[in-house]
N, CA, C and O atoms as CSV, one atom per row, in Angstrom:
chain,resi,resn,atom,element,x,y,z
A,1,MET,N,N,0.919,-1.327,-0.153
A,1,MET,CA,C,0.017,0.174,-0.069
A,1,MET,C,C,0.934,1.199,-0.004
A,1,MET,O,O,1.968,1.099,0.656
A,2,SER,N,N,0.596,2.308,-0.722
A,2,SER,CA,C,1.176,3.591,-0.932
A,2,SER,C,C,0.381,4.362,-1.639
A,2,SER,O,O,-0.670,4.010,-2.175
A,3,ARG,N,N,1.003,5.724,-1.656
A,3,ARG,CA,C,0.223,6.627,-2.397
A,3,ARG,C,C,-0.142,6.434,-3.774
A,3,ARG,O,O,-1.032,7.079,-4.327
A,4,LYS,N,N,0.625,5.448,-4.383
A,4,LYS,CA,C,0.569,5.193,-5.865
A,4,LYS,C,C,-0.934,4.443,-5.976
A,4,LYS,O,O,-1.510,4.455,-7.064
A,5,SER,N,N,-1.580,3.754,-4.746
A,5,SER,CA,C,-2.859,3.135,-4.719
A,5,SER,C,C,-4.061,4.012,-4.708
A,5,SER,O,O,-5.205,3.560,-4.726
A,6,ILE,N,N,-3.728,5.465,-4.673
A,6,ILE,CA,C,-4.945,6.452,-4.849
A,6,ILE,C,C,-5.210,6.476,-6.203
A,6,ILE,O,O,-4.425,6.647,-7.135
A,7,ARG,N,N,-6.707,6.237,-6.211
A,7,ARG,CA,C,-7.337,6.238,-7.745
A,7,ARG,C,C,-7.286,7.812,-8.095
A,7,ARG,O,O,-7.978,8.569,-7.415
A,8,VAL,N,N,-6.518,8.305,-9.093
A,8,VAL,CA,C,-6.508,9.615,-9.435
A,8,VAL,C,C,-7.935,10.162,-9.983
A,8,VAL,O,O,-8.311,11.317,-9.785
A,9,SER,N,N,-8.628,9.260,-10.645
A,9,SER,CA,C,-10.083,9.602,-11.249
A,9,SER,C,C,-10.746,10.141,-10.053
A,9,SER,O,O,-11.076,11.327,-10.053
A,10,VAL,N,N,-10.992,9.337,-8.958
A,10,VAL,CA,C,-11.616,9.819,-7.827
A,10,VAL,C,C,-10.909,11.123,-6.975
A,10,VAL,O,O,-11.669,11.950,-6.470
A,11,LEU,N,N,-9.657,11.255,-6.856
A,11,LEU,CA,C,-8.982,12.245,-6.470
A,11,LEU,C,C,-9.419,13.490,-7.303
A,11,LEU,O,O,-9.899,14.490,-6.769
A,12,LYS,N,N,-9.238,13.375,-8.524
A,12,LYS,CA,C,-9.748,14.664,-9.518
A,12,LYS,C,C,-11.280,15.029,-9.134
A,12,LYS,O,O,-11.606,16.215,-9.083
A,13,GLN,N,N,-12.109,14.120,-8.895
A,13,GLN,CA,C,-13.536,14.568,-8.730
A,13,GLN,C,C,-13.402,15.294,-7.325
A,13,GLN,O,O,-13.774,16.467,-7.299
A,14,VAL,N,N,-12.973,14.800,-6.292
A,14,VAL,CA,C,-12.992,15.530,-5.216
A,14,VAL,C,C,-12.398,16.719,-5.020
A,14,VAL,O,O,-12.886,17.589,-4.299
A,15,VAL,N,N,-11.255,16.842,-5.675
A,15,VAL,CA,C,-10.565,18.215,-5.581
A,15,VAL,C,C,-11.498,19.225,-6.472
A,15,VAL,O,O,-11.673,20.377,-6.073
A,16,ALA,N,N,-12.066,18.780,-7.640
A,16,ALA,CA,C,-12.862,19.616,-8.432
A,16,ALA,C,C,-14.020,20.356,-7.639
A,16,ALA,O,O,-14.479,21.488,-7.789
A,17,SER,N,N,-14.400,19.167,-6.589
A,17,SER,CA,C,-15.500,19.983,-5.766
A,17,SER,C,C,-15.121,20.519,-4.585
A,17,SER,O,O,-16.022,20.902,-3.839
A,18,ALA,N,N,-13.927,20.644,-4.221
A,18,ALA,CA,C,-13.333,21.426,-3.084
A,18,ALA,C,C,-13.392,22.924,-3.233
A,18,ALA,O,O,-13.601,23.419,-4.340
A,19,GLY,N,N,-13.208,23.689,-2.116
A,19,GLY,CA,C,-13.112,25.034,-2.474
A,19,GLY,C,C,-11.588,25.471,-2.976
A,19,GLY,O,O,-10.637,24.697,-3.081
A,20,GLN,N,N,-11.583,26.774,-3.236
A,20,GLN,CA,C,-10.556,27.288,-3.932
A,20,GLN,C,C,-9.239,26.890,-3.036
A,20,GLN,O,O,-8.228,26.529,-3.639
A,21,GLN,N,N,-9.242,26.953,-1.570
A,21,GLN,CA,C,-8.368,26.252,-0.786
A,21,GLN,C,C,-8.716,25.407,0.118
A,21,GLN,O,O,-9.687,25.614,0.845
A,22,PHE,N,N,-8.004,24.387,0.193
A,22,PHE,CA,C,-8.626,23.109,0.929
A,22,PHE,C,C,-7.288,22.378,1.750
A,22,PHE,O,O,-6.141,22.688,1.427
A,23,SER,N,N,-7.507,21.580,2.622
A,23,SER,CA,C,-6.305,20.775,3.353
A,23,SER,C,C,-6.412,19.479,2.905
A,23,SER,O,O,-7.466,19.031,2.454
A,24,THR,N,N,-5.344,18.813,3.003
A,24,THR,CA,C,-5.155,17.442,2.689
A,24,THR,C,C,-6.323,16.531,3.158
A,24,THR,O,O,-6.866,15.732,2.395
A,25,LYS,N,N,-6.690,16.705,4.510
A,25,LYS,CA,C,-7.824,15.943,5.199
A,25,LYS,C,C,-9.219,16.439,4.647
A,25,LYS,O,O,-10.210,15.733,4.831
A,26,ASP,N,N,-9.308,17.561,4.018
A,26,ASP,CA,C,-10.610,17.910,3.698
A,26,ASP,C,C,-10.830,16.595,2.206
A,26,ASP,O,O,-11.908,16.075,1.917
A,27,ILE,N,N,-9.672,16.369,1.584
A,27,ILE,CA,C,-9.674,15.803,0.498
A,27,ILE,C,C,-9.782,14.137,1.129
A,27,ILE,O,O,-10.758,13.456,0.813
A,28,SER,N,N,-8.991,13.725,1.789
A,28,SER,CA,C,-8.871,12.251,2.312
A,28,SER,C,C,-10.030,12.022,3.218
A,28,SER,O,O,-10.346,10.840,3.350
A,29,GLU,N,N,-10.682,12.846,3.827
A,29,GLU,CA,C,-11.901,12.603,4.756
A,29,GLU,C,C,-13.216,12.626,3.701
A,29,GLU,O,O,-14.358,12.289,4.013
A,30,ASP,N,N,-12.850,13.028,2.591
A,30,ASP,CA,C,-14.473,13.155,1.771
A,30,ASP,C,C,-14.743,11.430,1.662
A,30,ASP,O,O,-13.919,10.516,1.632
A,31,GLU,N,N,-16.108,11.401,1.622
A,31,GLU,CA,C,-17.099,10.308,1.570
A,31,GLU,C,C,-16.426,9.443,0.166
A,31,GLU,O,O,-15.916,8.329,0.287
A,32,ARG,N,N,-16.506,10.009,-0.857
A,32,ARG,CA,C,-15.902,9.423,-2.081
A,32,ARG,C,C,-14.602,8.872,-2.047
A,32,ARG,O,O,-14.336,7.842,-2.666
A,33,MET,N,N,-13.693,9.544,-1.302
A,33,MET,CA,C,-12.259,9.119,-1.166
A,33,MET,C,C,-12.447,7.831,-0.390
A,33,MET,O,O,-11.995,6.757,-0.787
A,34,LEU,N,N,-13.071,7.970,0.632
A,34,LEU,CA,C,-13.030,6.916,1.549
A,34,LEU,C,C,-13.715,5.684,1.115
A,34,LEU,O,O,-13.256,4.607,1.497
A,35,ALA,N,N,-14.888,5.720,0.269
A,35,ALA,CA,C,-15.399,4.460,-0.394
A,35,ALA,C,C,-14.577,4.037,-1.384
A,35,ALA,O,O,-14.617,2.848,-1.701
A,36,ALA,N,N,-13.720,4.903,-2.021
A,36,ALA,CA,C,-13.086,4.370,-3.291
A,36,ALA,C,C,-11.836,3.653,-2.630
A,36,ALA,O,O,-11.315,2.808,-3.358
A,37,HIS,N,N,-11.311,3.819,-1.492
A,37,HIS,CA,C,-10.026,3.286,-1.083
A,37,HIS,C,C,-10.405,2.738,0.256
A,37,HIS,O,O,-9.880,3.332,1.198
A,38,PRO,N,N,-11.209,1.724,0.565
A,38,PRO,CA,C,-11.758,0.745,1.779
A,38,PRO,C,C,-10.434,0.274,2.273
A,38,PRO,O,O,-10.250,0.325,3.489
A,39,GLU,N,N,-9.555,-0.145,1.559
A,39,GLU,CA,C,-8.313,-0.864,1.764
A,39,GLU,C,C,-7.236,-0.024,2.358
A,39,GLU,O,O,-6.321,-0.527,3.010
A,40,LEU,N,N,-7.338,1.204,2.144
A,40,LEU,CA,C,-6.358,2.192,2.684
A,40,LEU,C,C,-6.963,2.903,3.588
A,40,LEU,O,O,-6.216,3.205,4.518
A,41,ALA,N,N,-8.056,3.295,3.676
A,41,ALA,CA,C,-8.701,4.206,4.672
A,41,ALA,C,C,-8.200,4.077,6.140
A,41,ALA,O,O,-7.882,5.011,6.876
A,42,SER,N,N,-8.185,2.530,6.478
A,42,SER,CA,C,-7.754,2.511,8.110
A,42,SER,C,C,-6.613,2.261,8.161
A,42,SER,O,O,-6.300,1.810,9.262
A,43,HIS,N,N,-5.494,2.373,7.190
A,43,HIS,CA,C,-4.081,2.491,7.210
A,43,HIS,C,C,-3.919,3.597,8.033
A,43,HIS,O,O,-4.765,4.491,8.020
A,44,SER,N,N,-2.846,3.656,8.816
A,44,SER,CA,C,-1.969,4.581,9.893
A,44,SER,C,C,-1.493,5.794,8.962
A,44,SER,O,O,-1.416,6.954,9.367
A,45,HIS,N,N,-1.208,5.408,7.763
A,45,HIS,CA,C,-0.634,6.466,6.662
A,45,HIS,C,C,-1.464,6.961,5.854
A,45,HIS,O,O,-0.987,7.909,5.230
A,46,TYR,N,N,-2.852,6.633,5.523
A,46,TYR,CA,C,-3.732,7.086,4.600
A,46,TYR,C,C,-3.726,8.439,4.289
A,46,TYR,O,O,-3.621,8.809,3.119
A,47,HIS,N,N,-3.834,9.261,5.272
A,47,HIS,CA,C,-3.730,10.691,4.976
A,47,HIS,C,C,-2.371,11.436,4.295
A,47,HIS,O,O,-2.369,12.352,3.472
A,48,ALA,N,N,-1.320,10.804,4.854
A,48,ALA,CA,C,-0.120,10.917,4.054
A,48,ALA,C,C,-0.076,10.167,2.595
A,48,ALA,O,O,0.597,10.647,1.682
A,49,PHE,N,N,-0.745,9.101,2.449
A,49,PHE,CA,C,-0.918,8.565,0.901
A,49,PHE,C,C,-1.622,9.567,0.125
A,49,PHE,O,O,-1.255,9.909,-0.999
A,50,VAL,N,N,-2.730,10.081,0.780
A,50,VAL,CA,C,-3.289,11.209,-0.030
A,50,VAL,C,C,-2.655,12.392,-0.417
A,50,VAL,O,O,-2.688,12.856,-1.557
A,51,GLY,N,N,-2.045,12.900,0.594
A,51,GLY,CA,C,-1.173,14.128,0.418
A,51,GLY,C,C,0.108,13.869,-0.616
A,51,GLY,O,O,0.614,14.750,-1.312
A,52,GLY,N,N,0.453,12.722,-0.579
A,52,GLY,CA,C,1.437,12.321,-1.588
A,52,GLY,C,C,0.810,12.111,-2.993
A,52,GLY,O,O,1.505,12.274,-3.996
A,53,ALA,N,N,-0.465,11.759,-3.072
A,53,ALA,CA,C,-0.992,11.794,-4.516
A,53,ALA,C,C,-1.239,13.252,-4.971
A,53,ALA,O,O,-1.137,13.620,-6.141
A,54,LEU,N,N,-1.578,14.057,-3.912
A,54,LEU,CA,C,-2.072,15.391,-4.301
A,54,LEU,C,C,-0.855,15.893,-4.716
A,54,LEU,O,O,-0.957,16.628,-5.698
A,55,SER,N,N,0.511,15.703,-4.193
A,55,SER,CA,C,1.669,16.281,-4.724
A,55,SER,C,C,2.146,15.757,-5.930
A,55,SER,O,O,2.626,16.476,-6.806
A,56,ASP,N,N,2.018,14.283,-6.044
A,56,ASP,CA,C,2.321,13.738,-7.471
A,56,ASP,C,C,1.603,14.090,-8.383
A,56,ASP,O,O,2.094,14.010,-9.509
A,57,HIS,N,N,0.419,14.524,-8.271
A,57,HIS,CA,C,-0.519,14.956,-9.395
A,57,HIS,C,C,-0.867,16.463,-9.456
A,57,HIS,O,O,-1.847,16.895,-10.063
A,58,HIS,N,N,-0.101,17.122,-8.868
A,58,HIS,CA,C,-0.445,18.816,-8.615
A,58,HIS,C,C,-0.415,19.557,-9.809
A,58,HIS,O,O,-1.007,20.628,-9.942
A,59,VAL,N,N,0.413,18.891,-10.882
A,59,VAL,CA,C,0.378,19.683,-12.195
A,59,VAL,C,C,-1.107,19.600,-12.760
A,59,VAL,O,O,-1.758,20.582,-13.118
A,60,GLU,N,N,-1.618,18.062,-12.792
A,60,GLU,CA,C,-2.705,17.549,-13.519
A,60,GLU,C,C,-3.847,18.073,-12.907
A,60,GLU,O,O,-4.870,18.291,-13.556
A,61,LEU,N,N,-3.733,18.340,-11.438
A,61,LEU,CA,C,-5.100,18.814,-10.709
A,61,LEU,C,C,-4.867,20.376,-10.736
A,61,LEU,O,O,-5.834,21.060,-10.403
A,62,ASN,N,N,-3.901,20.911,-11.030
A,62,ASN,CA,C,-4.038,22.498,-11.160
A,62,ASN,C,C,-3.884,22.973,-9.923
A,62,ASN,O,O,-4.563,23.979,-9.715
A,63,ILE,N,N,-3.096,22.531,-8.840
A,63,ILE,CA,C,-3.043,22.878,-7.513
A,63,ILE,C,C,-1.507,23.244,-7.109
A,63,ILE,O,O,-0.539,22.815,-7.738
A,64,VAL,N,N,-1.423,24.065,-6.015
A,64,VAL,CA,C,-0.035,24.280,-5.522
A,64,VAL,C,C,-0.152,24.053,-4.068
A,64,VAL,O,O,-1.208,24.140,-3.442
A,65,GLU,N,N,0.787,23.812,-3.665
A,65,GLU,CA,C,1.056,23.240,-2.121
A,65,GLU,C,C,1.388,24.608,-1.226
A,65,GLU,O,O,2.397,25.283,-1.431
A,66,GLY,N,N,0.589,24.860,-0.403
A,66,GLY,CA,C,1.020,26.287,0.414
A,66,GLY,C,C,1.617,25.848,1.710
A,66,GLY,O,O,2.700,25.271,1.812
A,67,GLN,N,N,0.831,26.166,2.676
A,67,GLN,CA,C,1.590,25.777,3.973
A,67,GLN,C,C,1.557,24.316,4.288
A,67,GLN,O,O,0.543,23.683,3.996
A,68,GLU,N,N,2.528,23.749,4.833
A,68,GLU,CA,C,2.678,22.331,5.236
A,68,GLU,C,C,2.621,22.318,6.610
A,68,GLU,O,O,2.767,23.319,7.312
A,69,GLY,N,N,2.373,20.990,7.081
A,69,GLY,CA,C,2.339,20.718,8.434
A,69,GLY,C,C,1.349,21.166,9.453
A,69,GLY,O,O,1.572,21.247,10.661
A,70,THR,N,N,0.119,21.478,8.784
A,70,THR,CA,C,-0.820,21.865,9.623
A,70,THR,C,C,-1.402,20.801,10.366
A,70,THR,O,O,-0.836,19.714,10.255
A,71,SER,N,N,-2.482,20.872,11.155
A,71,SER,CA,C,-3.203,19.824,11.684
A,71,SER,C,C,-4.182,19.171,11.077
A,71,SER,O,O,-4.892,18.286,11.555
A,72,ARG,N,N,-4.209,19.780,9.656
A,72,ARG,CA,C,-5.152,18.941,8.765
A,72,ARG,C,C,-4.246,18.697,7.467
A,72,ARG,O,O,-4.771,18.732,6.354
A,73,GLY,N,N,-3.140,18.498,7.597
A,73,GLY,CA,C,-2.126,18.279,6.587
A,73,GLY,C,C,-2.031,19.628,6.009
A,73,GLY,O,O,-2.471,20.671,6.493
A,74,SER,N,N,-1.276,19.425,4.699
A,74,SER,CA,C,-0.754,20.715,3.891
A,74,SER,C,C,-2.089,21.265,3.373
A,74,SER,O,O,-3.110,20.646,3.072
A,75,ARG,N,N,-1.798,22.743,3.338
A,75,ARG,CA,C,-3.000,23.491,2.665
A,75,ARG,C,C,-2.592,23.752,1.239
A,75,ARG,O,O,-1.481,24.191,0.943
A,76,TRP,N,N,-3.544,23.462,0.361
A,76,TRP,CA,C,-3.615,23.702,-1.116
A,76,TRP,C,C,-4.319,24.844,-1.625
A,76,TRP,O,O,-5.099,25.513,-0.947
A,77,GLN,N,N,-4.027,25.065,-2.866
A,77,GLN,CA,C,-4.460,26.426,-3.476
A,77,GLN,C,C,-4.955,26.031,-4.792
A,77,GLN,O,O,-4.117,25.456,-5.486
A,78,LYS,N,N,-5.975,26.178,-5.244
A,78,LYS,CA,C,-6.212,25.848,-6.945
A,78,LYS,C,C,-5.672,27.248,-7.668
A,78,LYS,O,O,-5.691,28.403,-7.242
A,79,GLN,N,N,-5.150,26.667,-9.010
A,79,GLN,CA,C,-4.639,27.685,-9.786
A,79,GLN,C,C,-5.481,28.238,-10.617
A,79,GLN,O,O,-6.271,27.369,-10.986
A,80,GLY,N,N,-5.748,29.427,-11.180
A,80,GLY,CA,C,-6.577,30.017,-12.293
A,80,GLY,C,C,-7.988,30.249,-11.969
A,80,GLY,O,O,-8.745,30.727,-12.813
């Protein structure tokens, strides 16, 4: 199990419906993400996996990482 196991199609849907600014946990705690990744959701590093997937696909998602290390993970900003 790793961040490579995160389904990018679901990640795109959840990010698209998020606000202009959001945190990693806003995405990882979304019901669609949890339902799409039942084998990962209970893993102790699940939120980090989602954060890594956001980072890996930031260009495709058109997002940039802002503040790191908040209580809800990194803060992200949509571009454009």
